[in-house]
VOKOLDREN-345915 format. One record per residue (C-alpha): x, y, z; residue number from 0; residue in three letters. Coordinates in pm, 1 decimal. Example, Ala and Ser with C-alpha at 12.3 -4.5 7.8 and 13.67 -1.06 7.14 Angstrom:
BEGIN
<<1230.0, -450.0, 780.0>, 0, "ALA">;
<<1367.0, -106.0, 714.0>, 1, "SER">;
***
This chain:
BEGIN
<<-2783.9, -4631.9, -215.0>, 0, "MET">;
<<-2416.8, -4720.8, -178.8>, 1, "SER">;
<<-2128.8, -4475.9, -162.2>, 2, "VAL">;
<<-2004.0, -4603.7, -499.2>, 3, "ARG">;
<<-2338.7, -4522.6, -661.0>, 4, "GLU">;
<<-2346.1, -4169.7, -517.9>, 5, "GLU">;
<<-2003.6, -4049.9, -635.9>, 6, "PHE">;
<<-1701.9, -4169.2, -828.9>, 7, "TYR">;
<<-1361.4, -4054.8, -950.6>, 8, "GLN">;
<<-1332.5, -3932.7, -1309.8>, 9, "ASN">;
<<-956.2, -3946.8, -1363.0>, 10, "GLU">;
<<-978.0, -3818.9, -1720.3>, 11, "GLN">;
<<-1133.9, -3491.9, -1602.9>, 12, "LYS">;
<<-948.3, -3491.2, -1272.2>, 13, "GLY">;
<<-1266.2, -3456.9, -1065.5>, 14, "VAL">;
<<-1497.0, -3636.7, -826.0>, 15, "TRP">;
<<-1845.5, -3656.5, -976.9>, 16, "GLN">;
<<-2179.7, -3724.7, -810.2>, 17, "GLY">;
<<-2460.7, -3940.8, -946.6>, 18, "ARG">;
<<-2815.5, -3829.0, -872.3>, 19, "PHE">;
<<-3050.3, -4113.1, -970.8>, 20, "HIS">;
<<-3378.0, -3966.1, -850.6>, 21, "ASP">;
<<-3335.1, -3619.5, -1002.3>, 22, "LEU">;
<<-3333.6, -3708.9, -1371.3>, 23, "HIS">;
<<-3667.7, -3664.1, -1549.8>, 24, "PRO">;
<<-3629.7, -4000.1, -1728.7>, 25, "GLU">;
<<-3643.2, -4334.0, -1541.9>, 26, "PRO">;
<<-3323.4, -4540.2, -1506.0>, 27, "ASP">;
<<-3107.6, -4233.0, -1581.9>, 28, "LYS">;
<<-2918.3, -4001.7, -1352.8>, 29, "PHE">;
<<-2768.7, -3655.6, -1343.2>, 30, "LEU">;
<<-2393.3, -3612.5, -1309.2>, 31, "ILE">;
<<-2242.3, -3312.6, -1133.9>, 32, "ARG">;
<<-1887.6, -3218.9, -1028.0>, 33, "LYS">;
<<-1832.0, -3230.2, -651.6>, 34, "LEU">;
<<-1461.8, -3139.6, -623.1>, 35, "ALA">;
<<-1130.2, -3181.2, -799.4>, 36, "THR">;
<<-924.0, -3489.7, -720.1>, 37, "ILE">;
<<-634.7, -3266.8, -608.1>, 38, "ASP">;
<<-853.2, -3083.8, -356.0>, 39, "GLU">;
<<-921.7, -3404.3, -164.0>, 40, "LEU">;
<<-597.7, -3594.1, -230.7>, 41, "ALA">;
<<-450.5, -3503.0, 108.7>, 42, "HIS">;
<<-740.7, -3660.9, 302.3>, 43, "LEU">;
<<-752.0, -4015.4, 436.5>, 44, "SER">;
<<-996.2, -4249.6, 255.6>, 45, "PRO">;
<<-1239.7, -4235.6, 548.7>, 46, "LYS">;
<<-1231.7, -3855.5, 572.8>, 47, "LYS">;
<<-1254.1, -3826.0, 193.4>, 48, "ARG">;
<<-1571.8, -4037.0, 188.3>, 49, "ARG">;
<<-1721.4, -3820.2, 461.8>, 50, "SER">;
<<-1641.0, -3496.8, 276.4>, 51, "VAL">;
<<-1770.8, -3634.6, -53.6>, 52, "LEU">;
<<-2095.0, -3740.3, 115.9>, 53, "ARG">;
<<-2142.9, -3384.6, 248.7>, 54, "GLU">;
<<-2067.5, -3237.1, -93.8>, 55, "LEU">;
<<-2311.9, -3482.1, -253.8>, 56, "TRP">;
<<-2590.8, -3382.6, -16.0>, 57, "LEU">;
<<-2525.2, -3011.6, -69.0>, 58, "ALA">;
<<-2521.5, -3059.4, -444.8>, 59, "LYS">;
<<-2847.7, -3253.6, -431.7>, 60, "LYS">;
<<-3012.3, -2967.5, -243.9>, 61, "GLU">;
<<-2880.7, -2720.0, -501.3>, 62, "SER">;
<<-3016.8, -2929.1, -789.9>, 63, "ILE">;
<<-3355.3, -2952.2, -622.7>, 64, "LEU">;
<<-3366.4, -2575.7, -591.9>, 65, "LEU">;
<<-3252.6, -2523.3, -949.2>, 66, "GLU">;
<<-3517.0, -2760.0, -1080.2>, 67, "GLN">;
<<-3779.8, -2556.1, -900.5>, 68, "LYS">;
<<-3929.3, -2863.2, -735.8>, 69, "ASN">;
<<-4040.6, -2627.0, -463.2>, 70, "VAL">;
<<-4353.9, -2450.2, -575.2>, 71, "SER">;
<<-4312.1, -2080.5, -636.1>, 72, "LYS">;
<<-4616.6, -2018.6, -419.9>, 73, "LYS">;
<<-4439.3, -2167.0, -121.2>, 74, "GLU">;
<<-4190.6, -1965.6, 80.7>, 75, "THR">;
<<-3832.8, -2008.6, -37.6>, 76, "VAL">;
<<-3599.5, -1832.6, 200.9>, 77, "TYR">;
<<-3320.7, -1634.3, 40.0>, 78, "ILE">;
<<-3055.5, -1789.1, 264.0>, 79, "LYS">;
<<-3114.8, -2127.9, 99.0>, 80, "ILE">;
<<-3082.1, -1975.8, -247.4>, 81, "VAL">;
<<-2764.0, -1793.2, -145.2>, 82, "ILE">;
<<-2612.5, -2125.9, -38.0>, 83, "GLN">;
<<-2714.3, -2280.1, -369.9>, 84, "ALA">;
<<-2537.5, -1993.0, -549.0>, 85, "TRP">;
<<-2220.0, -2037.0, -344.4>, 86, "LEU">;
<<-2228.0, -2414.3, -410.7>, 87, "ASP">;
<<-2258.7, -2342.0, -781.9>, 88, "THR">;
<<-1958.5, -2107.7, -770.0>, 89, "LEU">;
<<-1753.2, -2376.3, -596.2>, 90, "LYS">;
<<-1859.6, -2637.2, -849.5>, 91, "ALA">;
<<-1744.7, -2406.9, -1129.5>, 92, "LYS">;
<<-1399.9, -2372.2, -975.1>, 93, "GLY">;
<<-1420.6, -2036.2, -796.7>, 94, "ALA">;
<<-1142.9, -1990.8, -541.5>, 95, "SER">;
<<-1207.7, -2023.9, -169.7>, 96, "ASN">;
<<-1118.1, -1657.6, -132.5>, 97, "ARG">;
<<-1377.8, -1552.1, -391.3>, 98, "THR">;
<<-1647.1, -1765.4, -227.5>, 99, "ILE">;
<<-1557.6, -1622.6, 113.4>, 100, "LYS">;
<<-1583.5, -1266.0, -17.2>, 101, "GLU">;
<<-1921.8, -1332.4, -180.8>, 102, "TYR">;
<<-2047.0, -1501.2, 137.3>, 103, "ALA">;
<<-1938.5, -1201.2, 341.8>, 104, "ARG">;
<<-2128.2, -961.9, 113.7>, 105, "SER">;
<<-2444.1, -1172.7, 136.7>, 106, "MET">;
<<-2411.3, -1193.7, 515.4>, 107, "ASN">;
<<-2412.2, -813.4, 521.9>, 108, "TYR">;
<<-2727.6, -826.7, 310.5>, 109, "TYR">;
<<-2893.3, -1071.3, 550.6>, 110, "LEU">;
<<-2790.8, -860.2, 850.4>, 111, "ASP">;
<<-2961.2, -560.7, 692.1>, 112, "ALA">;
<<-3291.8, -708.5, 572.8>, 113, "VAL">;
<<-3316.9, -1056.6, 722.3>, 114, "GLY">;
<<-3380.0, -1399.4, 571.1>, 115, "ASN">;
<<-3682.0, -1302.0, 360.7>, 116, "HIS">;
<<-3875.9, -1494.1, 96.6>, 117, "ASP">;
<<-3679.1, -1487.7, -231.4>, 118, "ILE">;
<<-3991.7, -1352.5, -401.3>, 119, "HIS">;
<<-4041.9, -1082.1, -140.1>, 120, "GLY">;
<<-3771.3, -828.4, -224.6>, 121, "PHE">;
<<-3896.5, -479.6, -141.1>, 122, "HIS">;
<<-3754.4, -155.4, -280.7>, 123, "GLN">;
<<-3686.7, -30.8, 73.3>, 124, "THR">;
<<-3431.8, -311.6, 110.5>, 125, "TYR">;
<<-3187.0, -122.2, -110.8>, 126, "GLU">;
<<-3160.1, 177.3, 122.6>, 127, "ILE">;
<<-3150.9, -50.8, 428.5>, 128, "ARG">;
<<-2856.6, -244.4, 283.2>, 129, "VAL">;
<<-2670.5, 75.6, 189.6>, 130, "LEU">;
<<-2729.0, 228.0, 532.6>, 131, "GLN">;
<<-2612.5, -89.4, 706.2>, 132, "HIS">;
<<-2295.9, -109.9, 499.2>, 133, "LEU">;
<<-2216.2, 261.4, 528.8>, 134, "SER">;
<<-2203.5, 235.8, 908.7>, 135, "GLN">;
<<-1909.6, -2.0, 887.6>, 136, "LYS">;
<<-1697.9, 65.9, 579.4>, 137, "ILE">;
<<-1588.3, 319.0, 315.1>, 138, "THR">;
<<-1789.2, 399.9, 2.3>, 139, "ASP">;
<<-1539.6, 210.3, -213.2>, 140, "ALA">;
<<-1585.9, -106.9, -7.0>, 141, "THR">;
<<-1963.2, -55.8, 1.5>, 142, "VAL">;
<<-1959.6, -44.8, -380.6>, 143, "ALA">;
<<-1760.5, -369.3, -385.8>, 144, "LYS">;
<<-2016.7, -548.3, -166.6>, 145, "HIS">;
<<-2308.7, -410.9, -368.8>, 146, "ILE">;
<<-2141.9, -550.8, -681.9>, 147, "HIS">;
<<-2127.1, -895.8, -517.5>, 148, "CYS">;
<<-2492.5, -873.3, -409.1>, 149, "ILE">;
<<-2594.2, -777.3, -763.4>, 150, "ASN">;
<<-2404.5, -1079.2, -895.1>, 151, "ARG">;
<<-2624.8, -1297.2, -674.1>, 152, "PHE">;
<<-2947.4, -1138.5, -796.6>, 153, "TRP">;
<<-2836.4, -1171.2, -1158.5>, 154, "SER">;
<<-2776.2, -1544.2, -1103.2>, 155, "TRP">;
<<-3112.1, -1579.9, -922.7>, 156, "ALA">;
<<-3294.2, -1429.0, -1221.5>, 157, "LYS">;
<<-3101.1, -1645.2, -1467.4>, 158, "LYS">;
<<-3203.7, -1953.5, -1269.4>, 159, "LYS">;
<<-3563.1, -1820.1, -1256.0>, 160, "LYS">;
<<-3584.8, -1790.5, -880.3>, 161, "TYR">;
<<-3717.0, -1438.5, -943.4>, 162, "VAL">;
<<-3901.3, -1293.7, -1241.1>, 163, "ASP">;
<<-3784.0, -932.7, -1224.7>, 164, "ASP">;
<<-3432.6, -798.2, -1250.7>, 165, "GLU">;
<<-3306.2, -668.8, -915.4>, 166, "ILE">;
<<-3016.7, -422.2, -919.5>, 167, "ILE">;
<<-2895.4, -226.8, -617.7>, 168, "LEU">;
<<-2735.1, 107.5, -698.5>, 169, "GLU">;
<<-2388.1, 141.4, -542.6>, 170, "PRO">;
<<-2259.7, 474.7, -410.6>, 171, "PRO">;
<<-2069.7, 689.8, -657.3>, 172, "ILE">;
<<-1701.0, 639.5, -589.9>, 173, "VAL">;
<<-1425.5, 859.9, -724.7>, 174, "THR">;
<<-1110.6, 657.5, -765.8>, 175, "GLU">;
<<-823.9, 817.7, -579.1>, 176, "THR">;
<<-467.3, 779.0, -698.3>, 177, "PRO">;
<<-250.3, 537.5, -499.2>, 178, "PRO">;
<<-35.1, 699.3, -233.0>, 179, "ARG">;
<<326.5, 614.5, -311.4>, 180, "PRO">;
<<620.2, 628.5, -74.9>, 181, "PHE">;
<<880.3, 895.6, -138.6>, 182, "THR">;
<<1246.0, 811.0, -182.1>, 183, "LYS">;
<<1307.3, 947.2, 168.6>, 184, "ASP">;
<<1036.5, 716.4, 306.9>, 185, "ASP">;
<<1206.9, 416.3, 150.9>, 186, "LEU">;
<<1545.0, 521.8, 285.9>, 187, "LEU">;
<<1398.5, 546.3, 636.1>, 188, "ILE">;
<<1240.5, 203.2, 596.7>, 189, "LEU">;
<<1557.3, 43.4, 463.1>, 190, "GLU">;
<<1772.7, 199.4, 734.7>, 191, "LYS">;
<<1552.2, 51.6, 1008.1>, 192, "GLU">;
<<1542.1, -291.0, 842.2>, 193, "ILE">;
<<1921.1, -296.7, 815.4>, 194, "ARG">;
<<1944.9, -195.4, 1181.8>, 195, "ARG">;
<<1716.7, -485.5, 1273.7>, 196, "LEU">;
<<1922.9, -720.4, 1057.9>, 197, "GLY">;
<<1608.1, -863.9, 898.8>, 198, "HIS">;
<<1743.3, -1023.5, 582.4>, 199, "LYS">;
<<1408.1, -1117.0, 426.9>, 200, "ASN">;
<<1250.6, -778.4, 495.9>, 201, "ALA">;
<<1547.4, -621.5, 316.2>, 202, "LEU">;
<<1506.8, -863.9, 25.3>, 203, "ARG">;
<<1142.7, -759.0, 6.7>, 204, "THR">;
<<1194.0, -385.3, -27.5>, 205, "ILE">;
<<1493.8, -417.3, -259.7>, 206, "VAL">;
<<1305.7, -649.4, -495.7>, 207, "LEU">;
<<991.9, -435.1, -494.4>, 208, "MET">;
<<1164.3, -99.3, -539.4>, 209, "ARG">;
<<1374.1, -233.4, -829.1>, 210, "GLU">;
<<1092.1, -413.0, -1013.1>, 211, "THR">;
<<756.4, -280.3, -892.2>, 212, "GLY">;
<<637.9, -638.2, -834.7>, 213, "MET">;
<<321.5, -697.3, -636.9>, 214, "ARG">;
<<355.3, -800.2, -273.3>, 215, "ALA">;
<<185.4, -1133.2, -341.4>, 216, "GLY">;
<<434.0, -1208.8, -617.5>, 217, "GLU">;
<<728.0, -1137.6, -387.2>, 218, "VAL">;
<<574.1, -1359.1, -118.3>, 219, "TRP">;
<<524.9, -1645.4, -367.1>, 220, "ALA">;
<<854.9, -1607.3, -552.9>, 221, "MET">;
<<1081.0, -1909.6, -576.4>, 222, "ARG">;
<<1450.3, -1871.1, -655.2>, 223, "LEU">;
<<1396.0, -2075.6, -970.6>, 224, "LYS">;
<<1191.7, -1781.4, -1104.4>, 225, "TRP">;
<<1526.8, -1608.2, -1166.0>, 226, "LEU">;
<<1629.1, -1680.8, -1525.7>, 227, "ILE">;
<<1942.3, -1560.0, -1708.5>, 228, "LYS">;
<<1916.5, -1475.6, -2077.8>, 229, "ASP">;
<<2184.0, -1518.5, -2344.9>, 230, "ASN">;
<<2324.2, -1173.3, -2271.2>, 231, "ALA">;
<<2374.2, -1264.8, -1905.5>, 232, "GLY">;
<<2089.9, -1044.5, -1778.7>, 233, "ASP">;
<<1852.5, -1169.5, -1511.9>, 234, "LEU">;
<<1476.3, -1186.3, -1552.8>, 235, "TRP">;
<<1205.8, -1290.0, -1309.9>, 236, "ILE">;
<<949.4, -1533.3, -1448.8>, 237, "HIS">;
<<634.5, -1454.6, -1250.8>, 238, "ILE">;
<<406.9, -1757.5, -1264.4>, 239, "GLN">;
<<128.6, -1956.2, -1098.3>, 240, "ASP">;
<<232.6, -2208.3, -834.0>, 241, "ASP">;
<<3.2, -2509.1, -794.7>, 242, "GLN">;
<<195.9, -2632.3, -489.4>, 243, "LYS">;
<<174.1, -2308.3, -291.1>, 244, "LEU">;
<<-145.2, -2278.9, -86.0>, 245, "ILE">;
<<-247.1, -1944.4, 64.3>, 246, "ASN">;
<<-434.1, -1879.3, 388.9>, 247, "GLU">;
<<-767.5, -1927.6, 209.0>, 248, "TYR">;
<<-674.7, -2276.7, 96.1>, 249, "GLY">;
<<-632.4, -2165.3, -268.1>, 250, "ASP">;
<<-343.8, -2246.5, -499.2>, 251, "LYS">;
<<-135.9, -1939.2, -578.3>, 252, "TYR">;
<<-228.9, -1762.5, -900.4>, 253, "ARG">;
<<-80.8, -1441.9, -1037.6>, 254, "VAL">;
<<-324.4, -1152.6, -1005.4>, 255, "LYS">;
<<-521.0, -1100.9, -1324.9>, 256, "GLY">;
<<-365.6, -1423.8, -1458.2>, 257, "ARG">;
<<-79.0, -1204.5, -1584.5>, 258, "HIS">;
<<214.1, -1440.4, -1580.1>, 259, "GLU">;
<<517.5, -1282.7, -1741.4>, 260, "GLY">;
<<882.0, -1180.7, -1730.3>, 261, "PHE">;
<<1011.3, -882.7, -1533.0>, 262, "VAL">;
<<1363.5, -748.5, -1596.8>, 263, "PRO">;
<<1611.3, -713.7, -1311.6>, 264, "CYS">;
<<1784.5, -376.9, -1284.4>, 265, "SER">;
<<2162.9, -357.3, -1253.7>, 266, "ASP">;
<<2121.4, -264.0, -886.4>, 267, "ALA">;
<<1905.7, -572.2, -823.7>, 268, "LEU">;
<<2152.4, -802.3, -1000.3>, 269, "MET">;
<<2430.2, -659.7, -784.7>, 270, "GLU">;
<<2220.8, -717.7, -471.4>, 271, "PHE">;
<<2152.4, -1077.9, -575.0>, 272, "ILE">;
<<2520.8, -1142.1, -642.0>, 273, "ALA">;
<<2614.2, -1021.1, -291.1>, 274, "LYS">;
<<2321.2, -1187.8, -113.3>, 275, "ASP">;
<<2455.5, -1490.0, 74.2>, 276, "GLU">;
<<2226.5, -1790.6, 65.4>, 277, "ARG">;
<<2234.2, -2148.6, 188.7>, 278, "ASN">;
<<2221.3, -2423.4, -76.6>, 279, "PRO">;
<<1890.6, -2554.2, 66.8>, 280, "ASP">;
<<1702.8, -2229.3, 5.4>, 281, "GLU">;
<<1403.3, -2242.3, -229.7>, 282, "VAL">;
<<1219.6, -1912.3, -181.3>, 283, "TRP">;
<<1315.6, -1550.5, -234.5>, 284, "TRP">;
<<1198.2, -1501.0, 125.1>, 285, "LEU">;
<<1351.9, -1816.8, 271.5>, 286, "ASP">;
<<1437.1, -1898.8, 633.3>, 287, "ARG">;
<<1758.0, -2059.6, 508.4>, 288, "GLY">;
<<1624.7, -2415.4, 508.6>, 289, "ASN">;
<<1379.8, -2424.6, 217.2>, 290, "GLY">;
<<1083.6, -2290.4, 418.9>, 291, "ILE">;
<<909.4, -1959.5, 350.2>, 292, "GLN">;
<<983.0, -1690.5, 607.2>, 293, "HIS">;
<<616.5, -1590.1, 609.4>, 294, "TRP">;
<<396.9, -1891.6, 537.9>, 295, "THR">;
<<87.0, -1668.3, 530.5>, 296, "ARG">;
<<55.9, -1370.6, 299.7>, 297, "HIS">;
<<-145.7, -1173.1, 556.8>, 298, "ASP">;
<<132.2, -1213.9, 815.7>, 299, "ALA">;
<<378.8, -1086.7, 554.7>, 300, "PHE">;
<<171.8, -770.4, 501.9>, 301, "SER">;
<<109.0, -713.9, 872.7>, 302, "ARG">;
<<481.5, -718.1, 949.5>, 303, "TYR">;
<<545.1, -421.9, 720.1>, 304, "PHE">;
<<231.4, -246.4, 843.4>, 305, "GLY">;
<<355.1, -256.0, 1202.6>, 306, "ARG">;
<<704.3, -149.0, 1098.1>, 307, "LEU">;
<<576.5, 152.8, 903.6>, 308, "CYS">;
<<352.2, 260.9, 1191.9>, 309, "ASN">;
<<650.5, 239.6, 1424.9>, 310, "LYS">;
<<850.5, 466.0, 1190.5>, 311, "LEU">;
<<567.7, 717.8, 1152.5>, 312, "GLY">;
<<504.3, 619.3, 788.9>, 313, "LEU">;
<<131.1, 598.3, 846.3>, 314, "GLU">;
<<-153.2, 637.1, 597.4>, 315, "GLY">;
<<5.7, 399.7, 347.2>, 316, "HIS">;
<<-56.2, 46.4, 232.9>, 317, "LYS">;
<<311.2, -26.2, 296.9>, 318, "PRO">;
<<393.2, -286.3, 35.5>, 319, "LEU">;
<<167.4, -143.1, -232.3>, 320, "HIS">;
<<315.6, 201.7, -165.4>, 321, "SER">;
<<655.1, 65.1, -275.3>, 322, "ILE">;
<<500.1, -57.6, -600.7>, 323, "ARG">;
<<324.6, 278.2, -639.0>, 324, "ALA">;
<<659.5, 454.9, -589.6>, 325, "TYR">;
<<815.2, 255.3, -875.7>, 326, "VAL">;
<<529.2, 315.4, -1118.6>, 327, "ILE">;
<<504.9, 686.1, -1032.6>, 328, "THR">;
<<881.9, 735.0, -1072.0>, 329, "GLU">;
<<882.6, 560.7, -1409.8>, 330, "LEU">;
<<606.3, 790.6, -1531.9>, 331, "LEU">;
<<801.4, 1085.7, -1393.8>, 332, "GLY">;
<<1104.0, 1013.4, -1612.7>, 333, "VAL">;
<<888.9, 1025.4, -1926.6>, 334, "ASP">;
<<855.1, 652.0, -1983.0>, 335, "GLN">;
<<556.7, 585.1, -2208.5>, 336, "SER">;
<<237.3, 479.3, -2036.9>, 337, "ILE">;
<<231.8, 164.4, -2250.8>, 338, "ASP">;
<<579.9, 65.2, -2129.8>, 339, "THR">;
<<491.1, 131.5, -1766.8>, 340, "VAL">;
<<165.9, -58.9, -1802.7>, 341, "ARG">;
<<354.5, -358.1, -1945.1>, 342, "ASP">;
<<606.4, -350.3, -1659.6>, 343, "LEU">;
<<331.0, -317.5, -1399.4>, 344, "ALA">;
<<119.4, -579.7, -1579.2>, 345, "ARG">;
<<-200.8, -383.5, -1531.4>, 346, "HIS">;
<<-512.1, -534.1, -1689.9>, 347, "SER">;
<<-663.3, -193.3, -1758.2>, 348, "LYS">;
<<-504.0, 114.2, -1910.1>, 349, "PHE">;
<<-702.3, 329.8, -1665.1>, 350, "ASP">;
<<-522.7, 169.3, -1371.7>, 351, "THR">;
<<-189.2, 299.7, -1497.4>, 352, "THR">;
<<-343.7, 643.2, -1552.4>, 353, "LEU">;
<<-432.4, 655.5, -1182.9>, 354, "LEU">;
<<-60.6, 653.3, -1105.8>, 355, "TYR">;
<<-11.8, 946.1, -1342.2>, 356, "ARG">;
<<-262.4, 1132.4, -1127.5>, 357, "ASN">;
<<-49.5, 1047.8, -826.3>, 358, "ALA">;
<<250.5, 1188.2, -1014.4>, 359, "LEU">;
<<57.7, 1508.6, -1090.1>, 360, "ASN">;
<<-24.8, 1543.0, -720.1>, 361, "ASN">;
<<342.5, 1497.6, -636.7>, 362, "LYS">;
<<444.0, 1765.2, -888.4>, 363, "ILE">;
<<179.0, 2000.2, -752.6>, 364, "ALA">;
<<320.9, 1963.4, -401.5>, 365, "GLN">;
<<670.5, 2042.2, -532.2>, 366, "LYS">;
<<539.4, 2356.3, -703.5>, 367, "LYS">;
<<369.6, 2465.4, -383.8>, 368, "LYS">;
<<690.7, 2420.3, -185.5>, 369, "ARG">;
<<890.2, 2602.2, -456.5>, 370, "ALA">;
<<685.8, 2923.4, -443.1>, 371, "VAL">;
<<743.1, 2943.4, -68.9>, 372, "ASN">;
<<1113.6, 2996.2, -141.3>, 373, "PHE">;
<<1039.7, 3323.3, -319.0>, 374, "LEU">;
<<1164.7, 3637.7, -136.3>, 375, "PRO">;
<<922.2, 3767.6, 123.7>, 376, "LYS">;
<<790.2, 4122.7, 88.9>, 377, "PHE">;
<<655.7, 4343.9, 358.0>, 378, "ASN">;
<<299.6, 4453.2, 276.4>, 379, "ASP">;
<<357.1, 4799.8, 426.3>, 380, "GLU">;
<<459.3, 5076.2, 183.2>, 381, "PRO">;
***
């Protein structure tokens, strides 16, 4: 079978598609399945592209064979093969590399705990073995996240009729804790050190985040062209997807929760922008001065602030998220409506914003506790 017969480019759909002649139930017909988008492989040389497409074609053929149940149910079908078929299906449906990596990690934990067993041989003791294995390594909240991913696999396996019975692992009960925001004093300490270091892009980071409450990923991805002036002369930030920006997972940048939108710039931020000296070649909010991002990897961006906060004794925080948490908590503290704060924060769920109100209540409780200690002291003796 020639390469041309195995896969071809569908320009109308923007994808590479595979032909599978021997898998269709009717003679002289073939199945067609997506292998990858044209954009995903555009950067490869023709020779390398053919090699990658051949590998994708073979993997897809194996997945189709499994889905068609050509392997008799009475024969052993190892779960690892089915897991790979699931991950291939996710990729074919356009799941991000990061999502696939996270699902693969969860299933690797599962395999570490119970081994590569027959897909039909799930035993009830496996649930406790998986939970015990996970609990040795990570927090209950992260355990619950991995159990959710494992349950997604079993749901897919039942839908595809690899198993007859529904398999659901019970995650640990997790009480959501409110985010831990920085205080104003914390931010002043952080800013003072950054100014001492003369780190222009670190300063741009904390000023932008404390004045808008933007997510760290949005600040990292922000281009200067996101700044838009309205008819009144006020600046807004148009937070948006960026198909040209590739993260460390190989995925195109997308706004979290798909919540593209406009964020207003405060007067203080507009003043900062007006005074911020930039070279004409700059493209990014966090630019080296020559059109190149200061931090080309988002994880390196986060680690820088993590190390800086540890150095300053601001430990126990997720540094960049704690700035966002500070903004949201402060807005709730000045009696802004929860709906307004939710819109500014662009939370998908109302309950997420309520978590920050809990953080505000904790902050108020600490202030009350400190206040009563200023009361006059009395001697217990008569």
